[in-house]
N, C-alpha and C positions, 0 to 999 in steps of 0.2 A: 504493500500500500504506500510505503514511503516513496517508492519510485514514481508512482502516479502523482503524488503531491509535488514532486520536483519538476513536473511538466512546466515548460516555459510559457505555454499558451494558456489562455483562459478556457473554461468550459463554455460550450455553446449555450445559447439561450433557449434551445428547443431540443427535445429528445429525438426529433425527426432528423436532426443534423448533428450527430455526436462527434466529439473530438477524440479520436482513437489514438492511444499511445501503444505502439507496437509491443505485443506480448503482455500488456497489462490492462486490456479492456478500454473503457471510455468514460469520460466525465460529461455530464450534461446537466442542464438546469430545467426545472419545470415549476412555473409559478415563482415563488420566492425561495425555493429550496434547491440544493444541489444534490446530485446523485452520482453513484459510481456503478457502472455495469461491467462485471468481469468478463473474461474471455468465454466463460461458459454461459453467459447471458443472465446471471443472477444480479439483481439490482439492489443496491444498498443506499439508504438515506443517510447522507453524510452529516446531516444536522442532528441525527439521533444517536450517533455513536462516536467513538474516537476516530478522528479523521475528518471531522466536520469542517466546513468552510463558512466563515462569517465575513461579510463585506461591509465596510463603513465608507460613507461618502461625506466629504467636507466641501461645502460650496462657498463661493465668494459673494461679493456685493459691490456697491459703489465705493466702499472703503475696504482697506486690507483687513482680512479676517484672520485671527490667531486662534488656534486650537491646540490642545494637548493630547497626545496619543500615549496611553499607558499600556505598556507591553504586558499582555496576559501571561500568567505563570505557566500555562500549559501550551503556549504557542510553539509551533515548530518552524514555520516559515511565514514570510509575508511577501506579497507582491505589491509594489507601490507604483501608482501611476499619477504623475503630476502633469497638469495642463496649464500653461501660462495664460494670462489674461490677454484679450485682444486690445489693440491700439485704437484710439479714437480717430475719426476722420477730420480732415482740415476743413475750414470754412472757405467760402468763395470770395473772389475779389469784387470790389465795387470800383467802377471807373466811369469817366465821362463818355459821351458819344464819340465814336471814332477810335476808341481804344478797345483793346481786347480785355474781356472780363472772364477769366477762367474759373471753373469750380475748383474746390479743394480735392485732394486725393484721398483715397480710402485708407483706413488703418490696416495693419497686418495682423494675421492670426497668431495666436500663441503657439509655442513649441510643445511637443508631447514627449515625455520621458517615462519609460517603464523599465523597472528592474526589480530584482528580488533579493531578499536577505534571509539568512538563518537567524534564529532567535538571538544567538550569541553576538551577532553583528550589529544589532541595534541597541540603543540605550534603554533603560527602564522607562524613561519619559522622553518623548520627542516632541518638539514644537513644530506644528504644521502651520505654514503661512500660505494663505490663499490670496493670490494677487487680485487687486481691484481692476475692473475694466478701465481703460484710459478714457477720459472725458473728451468729447469732441471740441474742436475749435469753436469759439464763440462767433456768432454772426458779426460781421463788420458793419459800421455805421453807414449813414446815407451819403457821407462825403467820400471822395476817392481814397481808397486804401487797399492794401493787399490783404488776403485772407490770413486767418490765424491757424497755426498748426494744431493738430490734435495731440493729446498726451499719450505717452507710452503706457501699454498695459503692464501691470505688475507681475513679478515672478511668483511662481508657486513652488513651495519647497517642503520637503520632509527633513527637518533638521538641516545638517550640512551634507547629508548623504545623497539627496535627490533635489535637483533644482531645474525647473523648466522655465525658460526665458519667455517673457511676455512679448507681444508684437509691438512694433513701433508705431507711433502716431503718424497720420497722413500730413502732408504739407498744405499750407494755405495757398489759395489760388493766386496766381501772378499774371503777367502778360506773356509768359512762355510756357512751354510744355513742362509738366512736372511728373515726377514718378510717385508711385504709391508707397505707403509705409511698409517697411521690410518685416517679414514674419520672424517669429522667434527662431534663433539660430542654434542648432545642436552643438556647435563648437563652443557656445557660451553656456551650455547646460552642464549639469553634473548628474551622472557621469557623462562626459562628452562622447557622443556616438556610442552610448551604452547598449544594453540589450535591445531596446527600441528607443531611439532618439530621433524625432521627426520634426522638420521645420514647419512653421506656420506658412500659410499661403500669403503672398504679397498682395497688398491692396492695389486697386486700379488707380491709374494716374489720370492726367488730362492731356489729350492729344490734339494737335492742330488748333491749339488755343481754346476752342470752345467745346470740344466734344468730350464728354465723360467716358472714361475707359472702363471696360469690364475687368474685374479682378480675374487673374488667370484661372482657367478651368482644367488645364492640363499640366499642372506644375509637377505632379508626382506620378512616376511610373509604378512605384510601389509605396505601400503604406497608407495610413490615414492622416488627415491633416485638418486643422481648424481653418475655417473660411476667412478670406480677406474681404474688406469693404470695397464697393465700387466707387469710382471717381464721380465728382459732381459735374453737372452740365454747366456750360458757359454761354456767352453771347458773342456773336461775331461783331466785328467793328461796324458793320452796316446797320445794326439793330433790327435787321429783318429776319434773322434766323435765331431761334432759341432751341437749345439742344437738350436731349434726354440725358439723365444721369446714367452712369454705368452700373451694370449688375454686380452685386457681390457674389463671391463664389460660394458653392456649397462645400460641405465636407466631402472628402474623397476616400475611397477605399480601392486600392489597386487600380487607380486611374478610371474608376467607374463612378459617375455622378450618383450620389445617394438620393438626393432630393433637391428639387428646385427651391432655392432659398427665398424666393419672393418676387416682387415686381418693382422695377426701378421707377423713379418719378418721371412722368410723361413729359415729352418735349412741349415747349411753348405754352405751358400752363403754370409753371412755377410749383409743380406738385412735389410733395415730400417723397423721399425714397422710402420704401417699405422696410420693415425690420427683417433681419435674417431669421431663418427657421430655427426652432429650438430642438435640441436633443435628437439629432439625426442618428439613426440606428447604425451601428458599426459592429459587425460580427467577428472580425478577425482578432482584434486586440481586446474586445469586450470592454469598451469604455462606457458601456451602458448598463443599466440595471434598474431595479425598482425596489422601493421601500414604501409600502402603503401607496399613496397616490403620487408620490414624487418620482420623477424619472430623470435620469442623468445621461448625457451624451455630449457630442460635439455640436457646435453651432455653425450656421451659414452666415456669411458676411452681410452686413447691412448694405442697402442700395444707395447710390448717389441721388441727390435731389435734382430735379429738372429746373432749368432756367425759364424765365418768362418776362413779360413786360412790366411786372411789378416786383415784389420781393422774390428772391431766389428760394427754391425749395430746400428743406433741410435734409441731411443724410439720415438714413435709417440706422437703427441700433443693431449691433451684432447679436446673433442668436446665442443662447446658452449651449455650450460653454466655450470660451476661448476665441471667439470670432471678432474681427475688426468692424468698426463702424464705417458707414458710407460718408463720402465727401459732400459738403454743401455746395449749392450752385452759386454762380456769380450773378451780379445785378448791375443795373444802370444807376448812376449817381442820382440820389433822391430816394432810393429804395435800400432795403437791407439785403445783404447777401444771406445765403442759407447757412445755418450752423452745421458743423460736422456732427455725425451721429456718434454715440459713445460705443466703445468696445465692450464686450461682455466679460464677466469675471472668470477667473480660473476655476479649477476643480482639482481635488485630490481624492484618489480612491485607494483605500487600503484593503486588500484581500488577505484575510488571515487564515492560515491552515493550521489545524490543531491535531 
């Protein structure tokens, strides 16, 4: 049984798709309980005997959340998954007629780090820090000014043993092309490029001055990733063309789109970008689970706001967990630009094997 518990992967969420460990049967989940099926087909309830698995979820907010994890005396192993918080989107530029008014760029998604430890490798009490989502850049005033950048998402950590970097905030709109906020980087995580260390998806920028750019949807050939926010729409110098905000990306699993994260702000209406989707289901690393009515998973990036003849549309918020906010749209002098959307908070999951 101990060899089963050393499996590096998570149990699947359905007994219709079990995770088989060669020579040792399979682990699977049904409802809120985990089960082990041996090679002979006999099933054991792991919550009812030695060998049980108990999972704890620690969520974040708009402020950094601090928790204490007390190591159980009967613990054998733990798997720790940290998800960095998403960066906030930048706000758009306000400028006079004849000038370019670009939207802000989207915030980057947080990094994901998963690793495991024996009981002897973790302290009796460990501080868990769950990063806060980065705030979006504030709307700029009615006089000509560049947009304000979004704030970086906070790191999520399990003591000093595991650190997942948060995504960077998007840039404020200017008169030139801008890039999106960078996703959390595995090289800045602990352990760097560990068992599973995955970067967050970069946010969408602003291309050709006025067009909001979609966050990349093909950034990862392998692995799961937190969504980046879309870039905000802008206004061409002629004042005759208002542009749609860019789409935020969804979470990815082996280069497969899990879910459409929402709808961007429509062109020429100054519409706000929609929020990213919450808790996208990911089966490989099992970053999802349920306790009562609460569900935990990765989030899609918020969408960029659309520009219009009046105030610019605001960027959408990143979905839970770890996703970047969308960029706000640009505006003509006399109106307000769109504010950047906030990134979503991080997440820490502790899977305990007894």
